[in-house]
mmCIF file of the protein (N, C-alpha, C, O) and its ligand, coordinates in Angstrom:
data_MODEL
# 
_entry.id   MODEL 
# 
loop_
_entity.id 
_entity.type 
_entity.pdbx_number_of_molecules 
1 polymer     1 
2 non-polymer 1 
# 
_entity_poly.entity_id                      1 
_entity_poly.type                           'polypeptide(L)' 
_entity_poly.nstd_linkage                   no 
_entity_poly.nstd_monomer                   no 
_entity_poly.pdbx_seq_one_letter_code       MKMLCKHCGKAFEGNTEKFCSDSCFKSHISDISRRSAEAVEGDPGHTQNLSED 
_entity_poly.pdbx_seq_one_letter_code_can   MKMLCKHCGKAFEGNTEKFCSDSCFKSHISDISRRSAEAVEGDPGHTQNLSED 
_entity_poly.pdbx_strand_id                 A 
# 
loop_
_entity_poly_seq.entity_id 
_entity_poly_seq.num 
_entity_poly_seq.mon_id 
_entity_poly_seq.hetero 
1 1  MET n 
1 2  LYS n 
1 3  MET n 
1 4  LEU n 
1 5  CYS n 
1 6  LYS n 
1 7  HIS n 
1 8  CYS n 
1 9  GLY n 
1 10 LYS n 
1 11 ALA n 
1 12 PHE n 
1 13 GLU n 
1 14 GLY n 
1 15 ASN n 
1 16 THR n 
1 17 GLU n 
1 18 LYS n 
1 19 PHE n 
1 20 CYS n 
1 21 SER n 
1 22 ASP n 
1 23 SER n 
1 24 CYS n 
1 25 PHE n 
1 26 LYS n 
1 27 SER n 
1 28 HIS n 
1 29 ILE n 
1 30 SER n 
1 31 ASP n 
1 32 ILE n 
1 33 SER n 
1 34 ARG n 
1 35 ARG n 
1 36 SER n 
1 37 ALA n 
1 38 GLU n 
1 39 ALA n 
1 40 VAL n 
1 41 GLU n 
1 42 GLY n 
1 43 ASP n 
1 44 PRO n 
1 45 GLY n 
1 46 HIS n 
1 47 THR n 
1 48 GLN n 
1 49 ASN n 
1 50 LEU n 
1 51 SER n 
1 52 GLU n 
1 53 ASP n 
# 
loop_
_struct_asym.id 
_struct_asym.entity_id 
A 1 
B 2 
# 
loop_
_chem_comp.id 
_chem_comp.type 
_chem_comp.mon_nstd_flag 
ALA 'L-peptide linking' y 
ARG 'L-peptide linking' y 
ASN 'L-peptide linking' y 
ASP 'L-peptide linking' y 
CYS 'L-peptide linking' y 
GLN 'L-peptide linking' y 
GLU 'L-peptide linking' y 
GLY 'peptide linking'   y 
HIS 'L-peptide linking' y 
ILE 'L-peptide linking' y 
LEU 'L-peptide linking' y 
LYS 'L-peptide linking' y 
MET 'L-peptide linking' y 
PHE 'L-peptide linking' y 
PRO 'L-peptide linking' y 
SER 'L-peptide linking' y 
THR 'L-peptide linking' y 
VAL 'L-peptide linking' y 
ZN  non-polymer         . 
# 
_pdbx_entity_nonpoly.entity_id   2 
_pdbx_entity_nonpoly.name        ? 
_pdbx_entity_nonpoly.comp_id     ZN 
# 
_pdbx_nonpoly_scheme.asym_id         B 
_pdbx_nonpoly_scheme.entity_id       2 
_pdbx_nonpoly_scheme.mon_id          ZN 
_pdbx_nonpoly_scheme.ndb_seq_num     1 
_pdbx_nonpoly_scheme.pdb_seq_num     101 
_pdbx_nonpoly_scheme.auth_seq_num    101 
_pdbx_nonpoly_scheme.pdb_mon_id      ZN 
_pdbx_nonpoly_scheme.auth_mon_id     ZN 
_pdbx_nonpoly_scheme.pdb_strand_id   A 
_pdbx_nonpoly_scheme.pdb_ins_code    . 
# 
loop_
_atom_site.group_PDB 
_atom_site.id 
_atom_site.type_symbol 
_atom_site.label_atom_id 
_atom_site.label_alt_id 
_atom_site.label_comp_id 
_atom_site.label_asym_id 
_atom_site.label_entity_id 
_atom_site.label_seq_id 
_atom_site.pdbx_PDB_ins_code 
_atom_site.Cartn_x 
_atom_site.Cartn_y 
_atom_site.Cartn_z 
_atom_site.occupancy 
_atom_site.B_iso_or_equiv 
_atom_site.pdbx_formal_charge 
_atom_site.auth_seq_id 
_atom_site.auth_comp_id 
_atom_site.auth_asym_id 
_atom_site.auth_atom_id 
_atom_site.pdbx_PDB_model_num 
ATOM   1   N  N  . MET A 1 1  ? -14.996 -8.238  12.557 1.00 0.00 ? 1   MET A N  1 
ATOM   2   C  CA . MET A 1 1  ? -13.620 -8.533  12.148 1.00 0.00 ? 1   MET A CA 1 
ATOM   3   C  C  . MET A 1 1  ? -13.562 -9.878  11.427 1.00 0.00 ? 1   MET A C  1 
ATOM   4   O  O  . MET A 1 1  ? -14.077 -10.881 11.921 1.00 0.00 ? 1   MET A O  1 
ATOM   5   N  N  . LYS A 1 2  ? -12.923 -9.885  10.245 1.00 0.00 ? 2   LYS A N  1 
ATOM   6   C  CA . LYS A 1 2  ? -12.808 -11.127 9.483  1.00 0.00 ? 2   LYS A CA 1 
ATOM   7   C  C  . LYS A 1 2  ? -11.675 -11.986 10.049 1.00 0.00 ? 2   LYS A C  1 
ATOM   8   O  O  . LYS A 1 2  ? -10.547 -11.528 10.231 1.00 0.00 ? 2   LYS A O  1 
ATOM   9   N  N  . MET A 1 3  ? -12.014 -13.226 10.315 1.00 0.00 ? 3   MET A N  1 
ATOM   10  C  CA . MET A 1 3  ? -11.028 -14.171 10.797 1.00 0.00 ? 3   MET A CA 1 
ATOM   11  C  C  . MET A 1 3  ? -10.956 -15.329 9.819  1.00 0.00 ? 3   MET A C  1 
ATOM   12  O  O  . MET A 1 3  ? -11.912 -15.605 9.095  1.00 0.00 ? 3   MET A O  1 
ATOM   13  N  N  . LEU A 1 4  ? -9.806  -16.010 9.802  1.00 0.00 ? 4   LEU A N  1 
ATOM   14  C  CA . LEU A 1 4  ? -9.698  -17.227 9.012  1.00 0.00 ? 4   LEU A CA 1 
ATOM   15  C  C  . LEU A 1 4  ? -9.674  -18.412 9.964  1.00 0.00 ? 4   LEU A C  1 
ATOM   16  O  O  . LEU A 1 4  ? -8.874  -18.461 10.898 1.00 0.00 ? 4   LEU A O  1 
ATOM   17  N  N  . CYS A 1 5  ? -10.545 -19.345 9.717  1.00 0.00 ? 5   CYS A N  1 
ATOM   18  C  CA . CYS A 1 5  ? -10.603 -20.544 10.556 1.00 0.00 ? 5   CYS A CA 1 
ATOM   19  C  C  . CYS A 1 5  ? -9.256  -21.268 10.525 1.00 0.00 ? 5   CYS A C  1 
ATOM   20  O  O  . CYS A 1 5  ? -8.695  -21.518 9.457  1.00 0.00 ? 5   CYS A O  1 
ATOM   21  N  N  . LYS A 1 6  ? -8.758  -21.593 11.688 1.00 0.00 ? 6   LYS A N  1 
ATOM   22  C  CA . LYS A 1 6  ? -7.453  -22.268 11.763 1.00 0.00 ? 6   LYS A CA 1 
ATOM   23  C  C  . LYS A 1 6  ? -7.541  -23.712 11.310 1.00 0.00 ? 6   LYS A C  1 
ATOM   24  O  O  . LYS A 1 6  ? -6.518  -24.351 11.065 1.00 0.00 ? 6   LYS A O  1 
ATOM   25  N  N  . HIS A 1 7  ? -8.738  -24.225 11.199 1.00 0.00 ? 7   HIS A N  1 
ATOM   26  C  CA . HIS A 1 7  ? -8.854  -25.623 10.783 1.00 0.00 ? 7   HIS A CA 1 
ATOM   27  C  C  . HIS A 1 7  ? -9.122  -25.733 9.289  1.00 0.00 ? 7   HIS A C  1 
ATOM   28  O  O  . HIS A 1 7  ? -8.390  -26.424 8.581  1.00 0.00 ? 7   HIS A O  1 
ATOM   29  N  N  . CYS A 1 8  ? -10.173 -25.056 8.795  1.00 0.00 ? 8   CYS A N  1 
ATOM   30  C  CA . CYS A 1 8  ? -10.548 -25.237 7.386  1.00 0.00 ? 8   CYS A CA 1 
ATOM   31  C  C  . CYS A 1 8  ? -10.144 -24.051 6.517  1.00 0.00 ? 8   CYS A C  1 
ATOM   32  O  O  . CYS A 1 8  ? -10.240 -24.133 5.292  1.00 0.00 ? 8   CYS A O  1 
ATOM   33  N  N  . GLY A 1 9  ? -9.692  -22.949 7.122  1.00 0.00 ? 9   GLY A N  1 
ATOM   34  C  CA . GLY A 1 9  ? -9.229  -21.810 6.353  1.00 0.00 ? 9   GLY A CA 1 
ATOM   35  C  C  . GLY A 1 9  ? -10.327 -20.887 5.855  1.00 0.00 ? 9   GLY A C  1 
ATOM   36  O  O  . GLY A 1 9  ? -10.048 -19.912 5.158  1.00 0.00 ? 9   GLY A O  1 
ATOM   37  N  N  . LYS A 1 10 ? -11.557 -21.181 6.201  1.00 0.00 ? 10  LYS A N  1 
ATOM   38  C  CA . LYS A 1 10 ? -12.687 -20.383 5.764  1.00 0.00 ? 10  LYS A CA 1 
ATOM   39  C  C  . LYS A 1 10 ? -12.722 -19.045 6.505  1.00 0.00 ? 10  LYS A C  1 
ATOM   40  O  O  . LYS A 1 10 ? -12.438 -18.982 7.702  1.00 0.00 ? 10  LYS A O  1 
ATOM   41  N  N  . ALA A 1 11 ? -13.076 -17.971 5.779  1.00 0.00 ? 11  ALA A N  1 
ATOM   42  C  CA . ALA A 1 11 ? -13.227 -16.668 6.409  1.00 0.00 ? 11  ALA A CA 1 
ATOM   43  C  C  . ALA A 1 11 ? -14.565 -16.600 7.117  1.00 0.00 ? 11  ALA A C  1 
ATOM   44  O  O  . ALA A 1 11 ? -15.580 -17.068 6.600  1.00 0.00 ? 11  ALA A O  1 
ATOM   45  N  N  . PHE A 1 12 ? -14.561 -16.013 8.303  1.00 0.00 ? 12  PHE A N  1 
ATOM   46  C  CA . PHE A 1 12 ? -15.808 -15.884 9.050  1.00 0.00 ? 12  PHE A CA 1 
ATOM   47  C  C  . PHE A 1 12 ? -15.732 -14.656 9.933  1.00 0.00 ? 12  PHE A C  1 
ATOM   48  O  O  . PHE A 1 12 ? -14.652 -14.142 10.221 1.00 0.00 ? 12  PHE A O  1 
ATOM   49  N  N  . GLU A 1 13 ? -16.900 -14.194 10.358 1.00 0.00 ? 13  GLU A N  1 
ATOM   50  C  CA . GLU A 1 13 ? -16.941 -13.048 11.254 1.00 0.00 ? 13  GLU A CA 1 
ATOM   51  C  C  . GLU A 1 13 ? -16.635 -13.512 12.665 1.00 0.00 ? 13  GLU A C  1 
ATOM   52  O  O  . GLU A 1 13 ? -17.358 -14.343 13.216 1.00 0.00 ? 13  GLU A O  1 
ATOM   53  N  N  . GLY A 1 14 ? -15.580 -12.988 13.252 1.00 0.00 ? 14  GLY A N  1 
ATOM   54  C  CA . GLY A 1 14 ? -15.241 -13.410 14.602 1.00 0.00 ? 14  GLY A CA 1 
ATOM   55  C  C  . GLY A 1 14 ? -14.498 -12.315 15.326 1.00 0.00 ? 14  GLY A C  1 
ATOM   56  O  O  . GLY A 1 14 ? -14.238 -11.245 14.776 1.00 0.00 ? 14  GLY A O  1 
ATOM   57  N  N  . ASN A 1 15 ? -14.167 -12.593 16.546 1.00 0.00 ? 15  ASN A N  1 
ATOM   58  C  CA . ASN A 1 15 ? -13.435 -11.639 17.353 1.00 0.00 ? 15  ASN A CA 1 
ATOM   59  C  C  . ASN A 1 15 ? -12.220 -12.332 17.953 1.00 0.00 ? 15  ASN A C  1 
ATOM   60  O  O  . ASN A 1 15 ? -11.089 -12.086 17.535 1.00 0.00 ? 15  ASN A O  1 
ATOM   61  N  N  . THR A 1 16 ? -12.452 -13.186 18.917 1.00 0.00 ? 16  THR A N  1 
ATOM   62  C  CA . THR A 1 16 ? -11.348 -13.933 19.506 1.00 0.00 ? 16  THR A CA 1 
ATOM   63  C  C  . THR A 1 16 ? -11.346 -15.390 19.070 1.00 0.00 ? 16  THR A C  1 
ATOM   64  O  O  . THR A 1 16 ? -10.399 -16.128 19.340 1.00 0.00 ? 16  THR A O  1 
ATOM   65  N  N  . GLU A 1 17 ? -12.422 -15.801 18.388 1.00 0.00 ? 17  GLU A N  1 
ATOM   66  C  CA . GLU A 1 17 ? -12.484 -17.196 17.970 1.00 0.00 ? 17  GLU A CA 1 
ATOM   67  C  C  . GLU A 1 17 ? -11.443 -17.476 16.888 1.00 0.00 ? 17  GLU A C  1 
ATOM   68  O  O  . GLU A 1 17 ? -11.142 -16.615 16.061 1.00 0.00 ? 17  GLU A O  1 
ATOM   69  N  N  . LYS A 1 18 ? -10.907 -18.676 16.908 1.00 0.00 ? 18  LYS A N  1 
ATOM   70  C  CA . LYS A 1 18 ? -9.935  -19.064 15.891 1.00 0.00 ? 18  LYS A CA 1 
ATOM   71  C  C  . LYS A 1 18 ? -10.524 -20.065 14.918 1.00 0.00 ? 18  LYS A C  1 
ATOM   72  O  O  . LYS A 1 18 ? -9.870  -20.473 13.959 1.00 0.00 ? 18  LYS A O  1 
ATOM   73  N  N  . PHE A 1 19 ? -11.772 -20.461 15.170 1.00 0.00 ? 19  PHE A N  1 
ATOM   74  C  CA . PHE A 1 19 ? -12.409 -21.485 14.349 1.00 0.00 ? 19  PHE A CA 1 
ATOM   75  C  C  . PHE A 1 19 ? -13.807 -21.028 13.952 1.00 0.00 ? 19  PHE A C  1 
ATOM   76  O  O  . PHE A 1 19 ? -14.498 -20.376 14.734 1.00 0.00 ? 19  PHE A O  1 
ATOM   77  N  N  . CYS A 1 20 ? -14.222 -21.374 12.731 1.00 0.00 ? 20  CYS A N  1 
ATOM   78  C  CA . CYS A 1 20 ? -15.511 -20.919 12.235 1.00 0.00 ? 20  CYS A CA 1 
ATOM   79  C  C  . CYS A 1 20 ? -16.660 -21.656 12.910 1.00 0.00 ? 20  CYS A C  1 
ATOM   80  O  O  . CYS A 1 20 ? -17.790 -21.168 12.919 1.00 0.00 ? 20  CYS A O  1 
ATOM   81  N  N  . SER A 1 21 ? -16.385 -22.805 13.464 1.00 0.00 ? 21  SER A N  1 
ATOM   82  C  CA . SER A 1 21 ? -17.459 -23.574 14.077 1.00 0.00 ? 21  SER A CA 1 
ATOM   83  C  C  . SER A 1 21 ? -16.895 -24.492 15.146 1.00 0.00 ? 21  SER A C  1 
ATOM   84  O  O  . SER A 1 21 ? -15.692 -24.741 15.215 1.00 0.00 ? 21  SER A O  1 
ATOM   85  N  N  . ASP A 1 22 ? -17.799 -24.986 15.973 1.00 0.00 ? 22  ASP A N  1 
ATOM   86  C  CA . ASP A 1 22 ? -17.390 -25.875 17.046 1.00 0.00 ? 22  ASP A CA 1 
ATOM   87  C  C  . ASP A 1 22 ? -16.810 -27.166 16.491 1.00 0.00 ? 22  ASP A C  1 
ATOM   88  O  O  . ASP A 1 22 ? -15.894 -27.744 17.076 1.00 0.00 ? 22  ASP A O  1 
ATOM   89  N  N  . SER A 1 23 ? -17.350 -27.623 15.349 1.00 0.00 ? 23  SER A N  1 
ATOM   90  C  CA . SER A 1 23 ? -16.830 -28.882 14.796 1.00 0.00 ? 23  SER A CA 1 
ATOM   91  C  C  . SER A 1 23 ? -15.399 -28.694 14.300 1.00 0.00 ? 23  SER A C  1 
ATOM   92  O  O  . SER A 1 23 ? -14.579 -29.605 14.419 1.00 0.00 ? 23  SER A O  1 
ATOM   93  N  N  . CYS A 1 24 ? -15.087 -27.507 13.737 1.00 0.00 ? 24  CYS A N  1 
ATOM   94  C  CA . CYS A 1 24 ? -13.711 -27.239 13.329 1.00 0.00 ? 24  CYS A CA 1 
ATOM   95  C  C  . CYS A 1 24 ? -12.790 -27.204 14.546 1.00 0.00 ? 24  CYS A C  1 
ATOM   96  O  O  . CYS A 1 24 ? -11.673 -27.719 14.502 1.00 0.00 ? 24  CYS A O  1 
ATOM   97  N  N  . PHE A 1 25 ? -13.261 -26.602 15.617 1.00 0.00 ? 25  PHE A N  1 
ATOM   98  C  CA . PHE A 1 25 ? -12.477 -26.556 16.844 1.00 0.00 ? 25  PHE A CA 1 
ATOM   99  C  C  . PHE A 1 25 ? -12.157 -27.962 17.320 1.00 0.00 ? 25  PHE A C  1 
ATOM   100 O  O  . PHE A 1 25 ? -11.010 -28.276 17.640 1.00 0.00 ? 25  PHE A O  1 
ATOM   101 N  N  . LYS A 1 26 ? -13.176 -28.801 17.365 1.00 0.00 ? 26  LYS A N  1 
ATOM   102 C  CA . LYS A 1 26 ? -12.969 -30.168 17.854 1.00 0.00 ? 26  LYS A CA 1 
ATOM   103 C  C  . LYS A 1 26 ? -12.063 -30.954 16.921 1.00 0.00 ? 26  LYS A C  1 
ATOM   104 O  O  . LYS A 1 26 ? -11.210 -31.713 17.381 1.00 0.00 ? 26  LYS A O  1 
ATOM   105 N  N  . SER A 1 27 ? -12.237 -30.782 15.604 1.00 0.00 ? 27  SER A N  1 
ATOM   106 C  CA . SER A 1 27 ? -11.391 -31.485 14.643 1.00 0.00 ? 27  SER A CA 1 
ATOM   107 C  C  . SER A 1 27 ? -9.939  -31.060 14.806 1.00 0.00 ? 27  SER A C  1 
ATOM   108 O  O  . SER A 1 27 ? -9.025  -31.882 14.752 1.00 0.00 ? 27  SER A O  1 
ATOM   109 N  N  . HIS A 1 28 ? -9.743  -29.750 15.010 1.00 0.00 ? 28  HIS A N  1 
ATOM   110 C  CA . HIS A 1 28 ? -8.394  -29.228 15.146 1.00 0.00 ? 28  HIS A CA 1 
ATOM   111 C  C  . HIS A 1 28 ? -7.738  -29.783 16.407 1.00 0.00 ? 28  HIS A C  1 
ATOM   112 O  O  . HIS A 1 28 ? -6.568  -30.166 16.383 1.00 0.00 ? 28  HIS A O  1 
ATOM   113 N  N  . ILE A 1 29 ? -8.481  -29.827 17.498 1.00 0.00 ? 29  ILE A N  1 
ATOM   114 C  CA . ILE A 1 29 ? -7.936  -30.370 18.747 1.00 0.00 ? 29  ILE A CA 1 
ATOM   115 C  C  . ILE A 1 29 ? -7.536  -31.824 18.558 1.00 0.00 ? 29  ILE A C  1 
ATOM   116 O  O  . ILE A 1 29 ? -6.483  -32.242 19.039 1.00 0.00 ? 29  ILE A O  1 
ATOM   117 N  N  . SER A 1 30 ? -8.363  -32.600 17.863 1.00 0.00 ? 30  SER A N  1 
ATOM   118 C  CA . SER A 1 30 ? -8.005  -34.008 17.689 1.00 0.00 ? 30  SER A CA 1 
ATOM   119 C  C  . SER A 1 30 ? -6.808  -34.146 16.758 1.00 0.00 ? 30  SER A C  1 
ATOM   120 O  O  . SER A 1 30 ? -5.993  -35.052 16.930 1.00 0.00 ? 30  SER A O  1 
ATOM   121 N  N  . ASP A 1 31 ? -6.692  -33.254 15.770 1.00 0.00 ? 31  ASP A N  1 
ATOM   122 C  CA . ASP A 1 31 ? -5.495  -33.247 14.917 1.00 0.00 ? 31  ASP A CA 1 
ATOM   123 C  C  . ASP A 1 31 ? -4.240  -33.004 15.746 1.00 0.00 ? 31  ASP A C  1 
ATOM   124 O  O  . ASP A 1 31 ? -3.240  -33.706 15.598 1.00 0.00 ? 31  ASP A O  1 
ATOM   125 N  N  . ILE A 1 32 ? -4.305  -32.009 16.616 1.00 0.00 ? 32  ILE A N  1 
ATOM   126 C  CA . ILE A 1 32 ? -3.157  -31.668 17.453 1.00 0.00 ? 32  ILE A CA 1 
ATOM   127 C  C  . ILE A 1 32 ? -2.793  -32.853 18.342 1.00 0.00 ? 32  ILE A C  1 
ATOM   128 O  O  . ILE A 1 32 ? -1.616  -33.179 18.502 1.00 0.00 ? 32  ILE A O  1 
ATOM   129 N  N  . SER A 1 33 ? -3.798  -33.489 18.914 1.00 0.00 ? 33  SER A N  1 
ATOM   130 C  CA . SER A 1 33 ? -3.538  -34.633 19.790 1.00 0.00 ? 33  SER A CA 1 
ATOM   131 C  C  . SER A 1 33 ? -2.832  -35.738 19.026 1.00 0.00 ? 33  SER A C  1 
ATOM   132 O  O  . SER A 1 33 ? -1.896  -36.362 19.527 1.00 0.00 ? 33  SER A O  1 
ATOM   133 N  N  . ARG A 1 34 ? -3.301  -35.971 17.794 1.00 0.00 ? 34  ARG A N  1 
ATOM   134 C  CA . ARG A 1 34 ? -2.708  -37.031 16.995 1.00 0.00 ? 34  ARG A CA 1 
ATOM   135 C  C  . ARG A 1 34 ? -1.276  -36.670 16.615 1.00 0.00 ? 34  ARG A C  1 
ATOM   136 O  O  . ARG A 1 34 ? -0.370  -37.500 16.692 1.00 0.00 ? 34  ARG A O  1 
ATOM   137 N  N  . ARG A 1 35 ? -1.087  -35.402 16.199 1.00 0.00 ? 35  ARG A N  1 
ATOM   138 C  CA . ARG A 1 35 ? 0.266   -34.960 15.833 1.00 0.00 ? 35  ARG A CA 1 
ATOM   139 C  C  . ARG A 1 35 ? 1.198   -35.017 17.022 1.00 0.00 ? 35  ARG A C  1 
ATOM   140 O  O  . ARG A 1 35 ? 2.362   -35.394 16.882 1.00 0.00 ? 35  ARG A O  1 
ATOM   141 N  N  . SER A 1 36 ? 0.701   -34.646 18.199 1.00 0.00 ? 36  SER A N  1 
ATOM   142 C  CA . SER A 1 36 ? 1.523   -34.682 19.400 1.00 0.00 ? 36  SER A CA 1 
ATOM   143 C  C  . SER A 1 36 ? 1.947   -36.102 19.700 1.00 0.00 ? 36  SER A C  1 
ATOM   144 O  O  . SER A 1 36 ? 3.100   -36.350 20.053 1.00 0.00 ? 36  SER A O  1 
ATOM   145 N  N  . ALA A 1 37 ? 1.019   -37.037 19.562 1.00 0.00 ? 37  ALA A N  1 
ATOM   146 C  CA . ALA A 1 37 ? 1.336   -38.436 19.823 1.00 0.00 ? 37  ALA A CA 1 
ATOM   147 C  C  . ALA A 1 37 ? 2.410   -38.910 18.863 1.00 0.00 ? 37  ALA A C  1 
ATOM   148 O  O  . ALA A 1 37 ? 3.339   -39.611 19.263 1.00 0.00 ? 37  ALA A O  1 
ATOM   149 N  N  . GLU A 1 38 ? 2.290   -38.531 17.600 1.00 0.00 ? 38  GLU A N  1 
ATOM   150 C  CA . GLU A 1 38 ? 3.291   -38.919 16.609 1.00 0.00 ? 38  GLU A CA 1 
ATOM   151 C  C  . GLU A 1 38 ? 4.632   -38.260 16.912 1.00 0.00 ? 38  GLU A C  1 
ATOM   152 O  O  . GLU A 1 38 ? 5.682   -38.890 16.786 1.00 0.00 ? 38  GLU A O  1 
ATOM   153 N  N  . ALA A 1 39 ? 4.595   -37.000 17.309 1.00 0.00 ? 39  ALA A N  1 
ATOM   154 C  CA . ALA A 1 39 ? 5.822   -36.273 17.625 1.00 0.00 ? 39  ALA A CA 1 
ATOM   155 C  C  . ALA A 1 39 ? 6.540   -36.912 18.803 1.00 0.00 ? 39  ALA A C  1 
ATOM   156 O  O  . ALA A 1 39 ? 7.767   -37.010 18.813 1.00 0.00 ? 39  ALA A O  1 
ATOM   157 N  N  . VAL A 1 40 ? 5.777   -37.342 19.786 1.00 0.00 ? 40  VAL A N  1 
ATOM   158 C  CA . VAL A 1 40 ? 6.379   -37.979 20.958 1.00 0.00 ? 40  VAL A CA 1 
ATOM   159 C  C  . VAL A 1 40 ? 7.068   -39.268 20.554 1.00 0.00 ? 40  VAL A C  1 
ATOM   160 O  O  . VAL A 1 40 ? 8.165   -39.572 21.025 1.00 0.00 ? 40  VAL A O  1 
ATOM   161 N  N  . GLU A 1 41 ? 6.421   -40.023 19.682 1.00 0.00 ? 41  GLU A N  1 
ATOM   162 C  CA . GLU A 1 41 ? 7.019   -41.275 19.238 1.00 0.00 ? 41  GLU A CA 1 
ATOM   163 C  C  . GLU A 1 41 ? 8.307   -41.039 18.466 1.00 0.00 ? 41  GLU A C  1 
ATOM   164 O  O  . GLU A 1 41 ? 9.298   -41.738 18.671 1.00 0.00 ? 41  GLU A O  1 
ATOM   165 N  N  . GLY A 1 42 ? 8.290   -40.027 17.555 1.00 0.00 ? 42  GLY A N  1 
ATOM   166 C  CA . GLY A 1 42 ? 9.417   -39.822 16.674 1.00 0.00 ? 42  GLY A CA 1 
ATOM   167 C  C  . GLY A 1 42 ? 10.515  -38.970 17.277 1.00 0.00 ? 42  GLY A C  1 
ATOM   168 O  O  . GLY A 1 42 ? 11.664  -39.046 16.841 1.00 0.00 ? 42  GLY A O  1 
ATOM   169 N  N  . ASP A 1 43 ? 10.188  -38.171 18.261 1.00 0.00 ? 43  ASP A N  1 
ATOM   170 C  CA . ASP A 1 43 ? 11.135  -37.197 18.773 1.00 0.00 ? 43  ASP A CA 1 
ATOM   171 C  C  . ASP A 1 43 ? 10.908  -36.956 20.262 1.00 0.00 ? 43  ASP A C  1 
ATOM   172 O  O  . ASP A 1 43 ? 10.377  -35.914 20.646 1.00 0.00 ? 43  ASP A O  1 
ATOM   173 N  N  . PRO A 1 44 ? 11.296  -37.888 21.083 1.00 0.00 ? 44  PRO A N  1 
ATOM   174 C  CA . PRO A 1 44 ? 10.969  -37.831 22.513 1.00 0.00 ? 44  PRO A CA 1 
ATOM   175 C  C  . PRO A 1 44 ? 11.617  -36.669 23.254 1.00 0.00 ? 44  PRO A C  1 
ATOM   176 O  O  . PRO A 1 44 ? 11.226  -36.370 24.382 1.00 0.00 ? 44  PRO A O  1 
ATOM   177 N  N  . GLY A 1 45 ? 12.592  -36.012 22.650 1.00 0.00 ? 45  GLY A N  1 
ATOM   178 C  CA . GLY A 1 45 ? 13.275  -34.925 23.340 1.00 0.00 ? 45  GLY A CA 1 
ATOM   179 C  C  . GLY A 1 45 ? 12.549  -33.595 23.282 1.00 0.00 ? 45  GLY A C  1 
ATOM   180 O  O  . GLY A 1 45 ? 12.928  -32.649 23.972 1.00 0.00 ? 45  GLY A O  1 
ATOM   181 N  N  . HIS A 1 46 ? 11.501  -33.514 22.456 1.00 0.00 ? 46  HIS A N  1 
ATOM   182 C  CA . HIS A 1 46 ? 10.873  -32.214 22.254 1.00 0.00 ? 46  HIS A CA 1 
ATOM   183 C  C  . HIS A 1 46 ? 9.440   -32.129 22.745 1.00 0.00 ? 46  HIS A C  1 
ATOM   184 O  O  . HIS A 1 46 ? 8.664   -31.302 22.266 1.00 0.00 ? 46  HIS A O  1 
ATOM   185 N  N  . THR A 1 47 ? 9.090   -32.967 23.684 1.00 0.00 ? 47  THR A N  1 
ATOM   186 C  CA . THR A 1 47 ? 7.707   -32.977 24.152 1.00 0.00 ? 47  THR A CA 1 
ATOM   187 C  C  . THR A 1 47 ? 7.339   -31.717 24.903 1.00 0.00 ? 47  THR A C  1 
ATOM   188 O  O  . THR A 1 47 ? 6.153   -31.447 25.096 1.00 0.00 ? 47  THR A O  1 
ATOM   189 N  N  . GLN A 1 48 ? 8.314   -30.939 25.333 1.00 0.00 ? 48  GLN A N  1 
ATOM   190 C  CA . GLN A 1 48 ? 8.019   -29.729 26.087 1.00 0.00 ? 48  GLN A CA 1 
ATOM   191 C  C  . GLN A 1 48 ? 7.816   -28.526 25.166 1.00 0.00 ? 48  GLN A C  1 
ATOM   192 O  O  . GLN A 1 48 ? 7.410   -27.458 25.624 1.00 0.00 ? 48  GLN A O  1 
ATOM   193 N  N  . ASN A 1 49 ? 8.094   -28.691 23.882 1.00 0.00 ? 49  ASN A N  1 
ATOM   194 C  CA . ASN A 1 49 ? 8.068   -27.550 22.978 1.00 0.00 ? 49  ASN A CA 1 
ATOM   195 C  C  . ASN A 1 49 ? 6.885   -27.523 22.021 1.00 0.00 ? 49  ASN A C  1 
ATOM   196 O  O  . ASN A 1 49 ? 6.958   -26.937 20.941 1.00 0.00 ? 49  ASN A O  1 
ATOM   197 N  N  . LEU A 1 50 ? 5.808   -28.156 22.425 1.00 0.00 ? 50  LEU A N  1 
ATOM   198 C  CA . LEU A 1 50 ? 4.635   -28.158 21.554 1.00 0.00 ? 50  LEU A CA 1 
ATOM   199 C  C  . LEU A 1 50 ? 4.047   -26.756 21.509 1.00 0.00 ? 50  LEU A C  1 
ATOM   200 O  O  . LEU A 1 50 ? 3.797   -26.140 22.545 1.00 0.00 ? 50  LEU A O  1 
ATOM   201 N  N  . SER A 1 51 ? 3.832   -26.265 20.305 1.00 0.00 ? 51  SER A N  1 
ATOM   202 C  CA . SER A 1 51 ? 3.246   -24.942 20.188 1.00 0.00 ? 51  SER A CA 1 
ATOM   203 C  C  . SER A 1 51 ? 1.792   -25.039 19.767 1.00 0.00 ? 51  SER A C  1 
ATOM   204 O  O  . SER A 1 51 ? 1.382   -26.000 19.117 1.00 0.00 ? 51  SER A O  1 
ATOM   205 N  N  . GLU A 1 52 ? 1.030   -24.045 20.141 1.00 0.00 ? 52  GLU A N  1 
ATOM   206 C  CA . GLU A 1 52 ? -0.374  -23.987 19.757 1.00 0.00 ? 52  GLU A CA 1 
ATOM   207 C  C  . GLU A 1 52 ? -0.469  -23.342 18.401 1.00 0.00 ? 52  GLU A C  1 
ATOM   208 O  O  . GLU A 1 52 ? -0.583  -22.121 18.294 1.00 0.00 ? 52  GLU A O  1 
ATOM   209 N  N  . ASP A 1 53 ? -0.426  -24.113 17.413 1.00 0.00 ? 53  ASP A N  1 
ATOM   210 C  CA . ASP A 1 53 ? -0.418  -23.550 16.063 1.00 0.00 ? 53  ASP A CA 1 
ATOM   211 C  C  . ASP A 1 53 ? -1.741  -22.912 15.718 1.00 0.00 ? 53  ASP A C  1 
ATOM   212 O  O  . ASP A 1 53 ? -1.906  -22.389 14.616 1.00 0.00 ? 53  ASP A O  1 
HETATM 213 ZN ZN . ZN  B 2 .  ? -13.588 -24.006 9.945  1.00 0.00 2 101 ZN  A ZN 1 
# 
């Protein structure tokens, strides 16, 4: 099954994976952490509504 990496957008053969590689997974997690930190600073009322994009 062809999947698109959620981090770099590259097509890869996968099944349940959302990332083409472990480094993309780790990069994506750190992106989310950074965005969450920024979101908390700018919008403290919505910390409960973080979605797993
Ligand atoms: Zn990737």
